[in-house]
TIROKOL-253578 format. One line per field, with one value per residue (C-alpha): residue in one letter; residue number from 1; x, y, z. Coordinates in nm, 3 decimals. Layout:
N
rest = c(A ...)
nr = c(NUM ...)
east = c(X ...)
north = c(Y ...)
up = c(Z ...)
END
This chain:
512
rest = c(M Y K K S I A L F L M L L L L S P L A N V Q V I E A Q E R K W Q D E I I Y F L M V D R F N N G D T S N D Y E V N V E D P Y A Y H G G D F Q G I I E R L D Y L K D M G F T A I W L T P I F D N S E K G Y H G Y W I Q D F Y N T E E H F G T I E E F K Q L V E E A H K R D I K I I L D F V V N H V S P A H P W V K D P E K Q N W F H E K K P I L G D T P E Q L E N G W L Y D L P D L A Q E N P E V K E Y L V D A A K W W I E E T G V D G F R L D T V K H V P Q S F W T E F T E E V K S V K D D F Y L I G E V W S K D P R F I A S Y Q E T G I D G F V D Y P L F D H L R N A F A N Y D Q S L E W L F V Q W D R N K S L Y K D P Y L N G N F I D N H D N P R F T Q D I V R N H L F P G T R W K L P L T Y L Y T A P G I P I I Y Y G T E I A M N G G E D P D N R Q M M R F R S D P E L I D F I T E L S E I R R Q F P S L R R G D M E L L F E E D G L A V F K R T Y E D E T T V V A I N N T S E T K T A S I D E S K L E A N H E M Q G L L N G E I V R S N E N G Q F N I T L D R E T S E I Y L L S E E T G L N I P F I T V L G V I Y I G F I G F V L F V W R K G K R R K A S)
nr = c(1 2 3 4 5 6 7 8 9 10 11 12 13 14 15 16 17 18 19 20 21 22 23 24 25 26 27 28 29 30 31 32 33 34 35 36 37 38 39 40 41 42 43 44 45 46 47 48 49 50 51 52 53 54 55 56 57 58 59 60 61 62 63 64 65 66 67 68 69 70 71 72 73 74 75 76 77 78 79 80 81 82 83 84 85 86 87 88 89 90 91 92 93 94 95 96 97 98 99 100 101 102 103 104 105 106 107 108 109 110 111 112 113 114 115 116 117 118 119 120 121 122 123 124 125 126 127 128 129 130 131 132 133 134 135 136 137 138 139 140 141 142 143 144 145 146 147 148 149 150 151 152 153 154 155 156 157 158 159 160 161 162 163 164 165 166 167 168 169 170 171 172 173 174 175 176 177 178 179 180 181 182 183 184 185 186 187 188 189 190 191 192 193 194 195 196 197 198 199 200 201 202 203 204 205 206 207 208 209 210 211 212 213 214 215 216 217 218 219 220 221 222 223 224 225 226 227 228 229 230 231 232 233 234 235 236 237 238 239 240 241 242 243 244 245 246 247 248 249 250 251 252 253 254 255 256 257 258 259 260 261 262 263 264 265 266 267 268 269 270 271 272 273 274 275 276 277 278 279 280 281 282 283 284 285 286 287 288 289 290 291 292 293 294 295 296 297 298 299 300 301 302 303 304 305 306 307 308 309 310 311 312 313 314 315 316 317 318 319 320 321 322 323 324 325 326 327 328 329 330 331 332 333 334 335 336 337 338 339 340 341 342 343 344 345 346 347 348 349 350 351 352 353 354 355 356 357 358 359 360 361 362 363 364 365 366 367 368 369 370 371 372 373 374 375 376 377 378 379 380 381 382 383 384 385 386 387 388 389 390 391 392 393 394 395 396 397 398 399 400 401 402 403 404 405 406 407 408 409 410 411 412 413 414 415 416 417 418 419 420 421 422 423 424 425 426 427 428 429 430 431 432 433 434 435 436 437 438 439 440 441 442 443 444 445 446 447 448 449 450 451 452 453 454 455 456 457 458 459 460 461 462 463 464 465 466 467 468 469 470 471 472 473 474 475 476 477 478 479 480 481 482 483 484 485 486 487 488 489 490 491 492 493 494 495 496 497 498 499 500 501 502 503 504 505 506 507 508 509 510 511 512)
east = c(-4.799 -4.459 -4.283 -4.504 -4.415 -4.028 -4.082 -4.267 -4.006 -3.718 -3.912 -3.953 -3.585 -3.477 -3.708 -3.534 -3.201 -3.038 -3.042 -2.887 -2.597 -2.351 -2.413 -2.091 -2.108 -2.048 -1.717 -1.574 -1.397 -1.033 -0.776 -0.639 -1.017 -1.010 -0.952 -0.793 -0.834 -0.545 -0.615 -0.467 -0.715 -0.614 -0.602 -0.931 -1.262 -1.350 -1.658 -1.647 -1.526 -1.555 -1.236 -1.044 -0.777 -0.531 -0.617 -0.449 -0.517 -0.249 0.030 0.123 0.273 -0.026 -0.353 -0.598 -0.919 -0.978 -1.129 -1.337 -1.660 -1.534 -1.451 -1.811 -1.989 -1.776 -1.817 -2.079 -1.873 -1.598 -1.832 -1.990 -1.650 -1.606 -1.366 -1.384 -1.111 -0.962 -0.624 -0.586 -0.272 -0.203 -0.495 -0.319 -0.242 0.041 0.271 0.209 0.208 0.193 -0.095 0.038 0.012 0.359 0.483 0.295 0.260 0.015 -0.063 -0.397 -0.564 -0.681 -0.562 -0.793 -0.799 -0.938 -1.212 -1.282 -1.214 -1.609 -1.622 -1.352 -1.554 -1.882 -1.652 -1.543 -1.913 -2.032 -1.769 -1.859 -2.232 -2.118 -1.908 -1.575 -1.280 -1.064 -0.687 -0.488 -0.150 0.054 0.403 0.649 0.962 0.976 0.769 0.758 1.044 0.773 0.671 0.671 0.903 1.169 1.246 1.143 1.480 1.312 1.230 1.581 1.643 1.326 1.525 1.859 2.129 2.086 2.269 2.179 2.139 2.467 2.443 2.218 2.325 2.061 2.243 2.240 1.887 1.721 1.928 1.963 1.728 1.495 1.442 1.579 1.284 1.364 1.408 1.232 1.429 1.209 1.456 1.350 1.076 0.901 0.878 0.772 0.514 0.377 0.366 0.194 -0.040 -0.137 -0.180 -0.411 -0.608 -0.697 -0.832 -1.031 -1.168 -1.260 -1.266 -1.044 -0.947 -0.593 -0.262 -0.037 0.305 0.521 0.911 0.931 1.293 1.398 1.258 1.420 1.247 1.241 1.005 0.770 0.761 0.609 0.415 0.235 0.156 0.000 -0.207 -0.350 -0.465 -0.700 -0.917 -0.969 -0.832 -0.646 -0.444 -0.111 0.080 0.426 0.617 0.969 1.116 1.359 1.397 1.514 1.222 1.448 1.514 1.141 1.046 1.289 1.036 0.757 0.901 0.799 0.441 0.333 0.085 0.163 0.388 0.350 0.541 0.797 0.998 0.687 0.593 0.927 0.843 0.499 0.622 0.891 0.658 0.342 0.494 0.534 0.420 0.624 0.778 0.794 0.593 0.794 0.928 0.593 0.575 0.920 0.833 0.538 0.769 1.001 0.714 0.593 0.947 0.990 0.672 0.450 0.143 0.219 -0.153 -0.131 0.100 -0.009 0.033 0.033 0.155 0.109 0.149 0.226 0.609 0.654 0.564 0.223 0.214 0.016 0.328 0.532 0.239 0.229 0.609 0.584 0.318 0.038 -0.323 -0.367 -0.733 -0.623 -0.272 -0.420 -0.624 -0.354 -0.178 -0.525 -0.616 -0.294 -0.345 -0.715 -0.619 -0.274 -0.229 -0.205 -0.433 -0.469 -0.410 -0.523 -0.395 -0.667 -0.710 -0.618 -0.979 -0.941 -0.575 -0.459 -0.101 0.158 0.557 0.758 0.611 0.395 0.284 0.169 -0.067 -0.288 -0.649 -0.885 -1.126 -1.448 -1.591 -1.413 -1.461 -1.609 -1.421 -1.151 -1.421 -1.654 -1.363 -1.236 -1.610 -1.625 -1.281 -1.412 -1.736 -1.526 -1.271 -1.566 -1.752 -1.451 -1.236 -0.976 -0.870 -0.846 -0.732 -0.591 -0.249 -0.101 0.061 0.220 0.077 0.255 0.475 0.604 0.721 0.467 0.173 0.093 -0.152 -0.180 -0.430 -0.558 -0.704 -0.887 -1.078 -1.274 -1.258 -1.017 -0.993 -0.761 -0.595 -0.466 -0.291 -0.161 0.105 0.225 0.176 -0.020 -0.277 -0.142 -0.236 -0.126 -0.169 -0.232 -0.230 -0.562 -0.342 -0.253 -0.630 -0.870 -1.015 -1.390 -1.374 -1.430 -1.320 -1.581 -1.470 -1.589 -1.494 -1.587 -1.797 -1.575 -1.594 -1.263 -1.287 -0.996 -0.948 -0.882 -0.527 -0.605 -0.512 -0.680 -0.617 -0.634 -0.645 -0.617 -0.619 -0.318 -0.316 -0.612 -0.698 -0.940 -1.046 -1.187 -1.375 -1.300 -1.629 -1.755 -1.840 -2.200 -2.228 -2.552 -2.821 -3.122 -3.376 -3.211 -3.232 -3.579 -3.704 -3.521 -3.649 -4.003 -3.939 -3.825 -4.102 -4.372 -4.213 -4.210 -4.575 -4.672 -4.519 -4.697 -5.023 -4.977 -4.880 -5.188 -5.429 -5.286 -5.348 -5.689 -5.760 -5.633 -5.832 -6.150)
north = c(-1.684 -1.827 -1.554 -1.617 -1.999 -1.906 -1.681 -1.952 -2.209 -1.968 -1.899 -2.264 -2.313 -2.041 -2.202 -2.541 -2.677 -2.550 -2.186 -2.309 -2.079 -2.064 -1.751 -1.561 -1.392 -1.011 -0.894 -0.545 -0.443 -0.424 -0.264 -0.630 -0.703 -0.426 -0.487 -0.179 -0.068 0.168 0.425 0.715 0.992 1.150 0.827 0.643 0.815 1.163 1.247 1.645 1.786 2.132 2.091 1.944 2.219 2.141 1.768 1.582 1.202 1.137 1.276 1.015 1.297 1.522 1.516 1.295 1.408 1.186 1.370 1.330 1.313 1.024 0.833 0.911 0.778 0.450 0.388 0.128 -0.047 -0.081 -0.169 -0.430 -0.594 -0.595 -0.340 -0.172 0.094 0.320 0.453 0.771 0.919 1.265 1.517 1.820 2.133 2.025 2.190 2.164 1.805 1.671 1.434 1.201 1.406 1.404 1.752 1.940 2.318 2.381 2.139 2.297 2.296 2.029 2.005 2.199 1.929 1.691 1.917 2.145 2.054 2.046 1.786 1.585 1.604 1.470 1.186 1.105 1.119 0.901 0.652 0.629 0.581 0.276 0.158 0.235 0.386 0.667 0.656 0.958 0.961 1.205 1.343 1.496 1.431 1.693 1.955 2.070 2.265 2.504 2.548 2.925 2.817 2.714 3.082 3.242 3.365 3.317 2.953 2.835 2.673 2.466 2.252 2.047 2.152 2.040 1.709 1.357 1.046 0.866 0.584 0.418 0.572 0.771 1.076 1.016 0.882 1.158 1.475 1.422 1.519 1.251 1.295 1.644 1.729 2.002 1.804 1.912 1.946 1.798 1.859 2.224 2.298 2.505 2.238 1.983 2.202 2.282 1.935 1.789 2.058 2.004 1.632 1.689 1.959 1.693 1.451 1.721 1.889 1.599 1.275 1.038 0.742 0.689 0.805 0.616 0.755 0.824 0.783 0.677 0.591 0.938 1.107 1.066 0.829 1.081 1.302 0.989 0.917 1.265 1.275 0.939 1.040 1.362 1.243 0.940 1.175 1.333 1.025 0.699 0.389 0.619 0.396 0.477 0.250 0.330 0.303 0.183 0.067 -0.223 -0.589 -0.616 -0.685 -0.611 -0.270 -0.201 -0.340 -0.084 0.184 0.025 0.167 0.507 0.414 0.340 0.052 -0.126 -0.118 -0.219 -0.556 -0.499 -0.819 -1.015 -0.819 -0.952 -1.312 -1.273 -1.168 -1.406 -1.702 -1.617 -1.464 -1.809 -2.153 -2.432 -2.184 -2.276 -2.081 -2.185 -1.830 -1.679 -1.879 -1.815 -1.434 -1.499 -1.675 -1.386 -1.132 -1.291 -1.266 -0.902 -0.719 -0.649 -0.693 -0.838 -0.861 -0.479 -0.491 -0.444 -0.716 -0.622 -0.752 -0.422 -0.059 0.267 0.262 -0.079 -0.226 -0.422 -0.776 -0.840 -0.738 -1.008 -1.268 -1.160 -1.172 -1.536 -1.603 -1.697 -1.591 -1.312 -1.391 -1.745 -1.632 -1.332 -1.562 -1.749 -1.440 -1.286 -1.594 -1.572 -1.183 -1.264 -1.562 -1.488 -1.278 -0.917 -0.647 -0.717 -0.390 -0.404 -0.152 -0.006 -0.184 -0.520 -0.635 -0.603 -0.720 -0.386 -0.381 -0.141 -0.112 0.155 0.474 0.639 0.324 0.161 0.465 0.443 0.572 0.313 0.121 0.017 -0.191 -0.528 -0.905 -0.940 -1.275 -1.109 -0.879 -1.170 -1.368 -1.074 -1.032 -1.383 -1.377 -1.080 -1.228 -1.550 -1.343 -1.142 -1.458 -1.644 -1.467 -1.740 -1.595 -1.234 -1.301 -1.660 -1.798 -1.953 -2.297 -2.446 -2.818 -2.895 -2.730 -2.911 -2.732 -2.477 -2.679 -2.529 -2.605 -2.401 -2.377 -2.066 -2.113 -1.877 -1.992 -2.290 -2.223 -2.377 -2.280 -2.453 -2.298 -2.487 -2.304 -2.516 -2.302 -2.567 -2.668 -2.990 -3.131 -3.205 -3.376 -3.314 -3.557 -3.414 -3.640 -3.603 -3.552 -3.202 -3.132 -3.325 -3.697 -3.729 -3.404 -3.291 -2.994 -2.800 -2.603 -2.258 -2.147 -2.477 -2.661 -2.996 -3.190 -3.367 -3.643 -3.856 -4.192 -4.532 -4.431 -4.120 -3.899 -3.600 -3.590 -3.239 -3.255 -2.932 -2.868 -2.670 -2.303 -2.325 -2.260 -2.361 -2.237 -2.511 -2.506 -2.764 -2.902 -3.233 -3.513 -3.475 -3.802 -3.834 -3.604 -3.819 -3.547 -3.282 -3.492 -3.586 -3.217 -3.099 -3.390 -3.287 -2.930 -3.004 -3.242 -2.992 -2.741 -2.930 -3.040 -2.683 -2.565 -2.856 -2.744 -2.377 -2.488 -2.715 -2.450 -2.201 -2.451 -2.515 -2.133 -2.118 -2.418 -2.246)
up = c(4.271 4.154 4.346 4.662 4.646 4.629 4.942 5.113 5.058 5.163 5.484 5.563 5.486 5.745 6.008 5.935 6.082 5.788 5.950 6.281 6.240 6.529 6.742 6.831 7.175 7.118 7.223 7.271 6.937 6.944 6.673 6.612 6.505 6.225 5.848 5.696 5.337 5.252 4.973 4.808 4.811 4.486 4.297 4.437 4.332 4.164 4.337 4.293 3.967 4.101 4.292 3.958 3.949 3.691 3.707 3.426 3.425 3.155 3.383 3.630 3.856 3.842 4.050 3.898 4.082 4.358 4.650 4.988 4.810 4.585 4.928 5.076 4.769 4.776 5.169 5.107 4.848 5.113 5.409 5.181 5.145 5.495 5.564 5.901 5.886 5.601 5.593 5.390 5.260 5.389 5.334 5.426 5.188 4.954 4.698 4.316 4.197 4.568 4.477 4.707 5.003 5.159 5.045 5.318 5.291 5.575 5.876 5.926 5.593 5.368 5.024 4.769 4.519 4.797 4.940 5.241 5.599 5.647 5.353 5.552 5.864 5.660 5.551 5.894 6.008 5.723 5.784 6.147 6.053 5.900 6.178 5.982 6.147 5.982 6.016 5.874 5.740 5.952 5.873 6.113 5.950 5.657 5.482 5.115 4.969 4.899 5.252 5.385 5.659 5.433 5.338 5.669 5.842 6.174 6.114 6.005 6.335 6.264 5.997 6.030 5.779 5.439 5.348 5.223 5.443 5.392 5.649 5.900 6.220 6.420 6.326 5.960 5.942 6.175 6.063 5.681 5.408 5.276 4.906 4.932 5.170 5.432 5.737 6.064 6.389 6.625 6.912 6.885 7.139 6.914 6.623 6.879 7.028 6.676 6.531 6.869 6.873 6.500 6.562 6.845 6.653 6.390 6.630 6.834 6.527 6.299 6.528 6.329 6.510 6.444 6.274 6.045 6.138 5.830 5.843 6.201 6.186 6.055 6.379 6.724 6.945 7.236 7.020 6.955 7.310 7.397 7.079 7.153 7.509 7.407 7.105 7.315 7.590 7.334 7.255 7.408 7.221 6.952 6.734 6.621 6.353 6.255 5.942 6.019 5.660 5.772 5.709 6.070 6.308 6.610 6.479 6.424 6.746 6.938 6.863 7.039 7.366 7.239 7.301 6.912 6.921 6.612 6.307 5.933 5.920 5.651 5.710 5.683 5.361 5.208 5.305 5.157 4.821 4.810 4.887 4.684 4.371 4.219 4.322 4.475 4.721 5.070 5.342 5.640 5.679 5.726 6.064 6.156 6.127 6.362 6.626 6.616 6.640 6.952 7.115 7.005 7.047 7.356 7.136 6.787 6.709 6.650 6.367 6.018 5.765 5.392 5.045 4.856 4.912 4.753 4.789 4.592 4.268 4.288 4.386 4.049 3.838 4.007 3.924 3.554 3.541 3.639 3.374 3.646 3.671 3.907 4.016 4.133 4.267 4.477 4.684 4.858 5.015 5.088 5.275 5.483 5.558 5.669 5.892 6.045 6.357 6.290 6.114 5.741 5.528 5.176 4.922 4.706 4.370 4.531 4.476 4.120 4.092 3.959 3.808 3.822 3.857 4.054 4.186 4.041 3.821 4.138 4.212 3.903 3.922 4.107 3.823 3.948 3.683 3.683 3.749 4.089 4.146 4.393 4.533 4.628 4.775 4.997 5.111 5.220 5.383 5.585 5.700 5.805 6.001 6.170 6.275 6.416 6.682 6.683 6.340 6.495 6.859 6.873 6.892 6.590 6.535 6.235 6.177 5.849 5.568 5.289 4.976 4.977 5.129 5.474 5.758 6.066 6.341 6.538 6.879 7.099 7.407 7.317 6.919 6.688 6.325 6.065 5.771 5.472 5.176 4.885 4.730 4.489 4.115 4.192 4.417 4.759 5.090 5.433 5.705 6.057 6.350 6.548 6.877 6.730 6.680 6.864 6.852 6.764 6.589 6.227 6.032 5.836 5.529 5.550 5.164 5.000 5.238 5.251 5.577 5.690 5.946 6.094 5.943 6.125 6.155 6.363 6.076 5.915 5.550 5.407 5.032 4.823 4.451 4.328 4.419 4.646 5.027 5.255 5.631 5.861 6.177 6.421 6.588 6.732 6.469 6.377 6.170 5.968 6.084 6.029 6.173 5.947 5.643 5.693 5.754 5.438 5.236 5.356 5.277 4.920 4.833 4.978 4.777 4.442 4.521 4.570 4.255 4.065 4.226 4.124 3.752 3.731 3.875 3.613 3.346 3.431 3.428 3.085 2.964 3.087)
END
């Protein structure tokens, strides 16, 4: 009976004004609405031990056993956290110890450690059933030194002359051998045709939704222009996100003329690491970077925002080096990534604050048994981002920044959200004039539930504890909702009375 009484209470509660949740009009999903989880296939989850050929988890340069089946088994785990797309490191057949996928030996076969192409198709199918998109890492700049082409006399003109990259001119960047890997000559019509055909084949054969394009600046822009036109002809809304490793946003933006949709934002990455590695650091450069992006990109909302990836020491190492607590510190950049313009890209292990130094230490095997604090926080951020289009599509205006306390607003159509991040070592207050928001309105906290109203001086005073953040929805002032309080009181009193009635009835039965 006690369980039935609880169920009755919950049903009444759902029928009460408490459940009057704002209904968001359904909108066509765009790439800027996605949340990407970036994982290294070999280091995520071992779901099929039958493909563990010479696996050695003690050797950081060897295969560790992650595979397609392992990802399939964790799709619900990713969906529950709110991820809507998965970026996979290259899945093509690689040479010995090419666990990372970037030493390709065959563009038309999957790596045997990961599984068969049929298993990969199953992964794509299962992801799509959960409304999750799949992005493949695609490499056209180089191949493995063990690739059969390298020793084929008839393929010698498929490669540039072996020489290191000694400068940053186009000739050096595009023709030198990166990390001593055989550099493909994309200006050769046969090479270009092969790479384009392979890319189109993977889309047609498996139904993937996008490519992350590796080492974009090491390949001529003329090739990318033809490549993007060809691959986009295969599937509607196919997404291309390029890696142009540079601190100069103008240099990165120059590649958008090729038709690549967006780019992983390395300049923002640097600013995020500098700002959040320690407290009392200014956040102003995050907003300067956004102003730059608006002036440089046709659609800056399609860029990918990240603070961790497979090429850099993990952000947790910065936190630990500064003797700070990862569970607390991680929440600040995560709040920014989920509420700023652009697509959040979360590197596997972020949800458990994985640590790691330079490659390959930053590529350790994922651990799934851990404190759920960050998992819960990411899940909550995902749901808030999903519910409020202004956090995905709105413009951004900085309202306040002082020594690490920042407040900014996002506006889309008639919706306004306000984000506050206190990246300082003490409780801080930001005073925002109601002229920058709206008079007779209040801000409802979506993370902690706090309500902020303007005072008699026309100021919204936002107070945050050290190293905390909040996301507010701006709405008309509600004041005291007497009908709501009355109904809620009746429900609570009725519930308590019902429980007492059941308890007394049970006591009489025992007595008889």
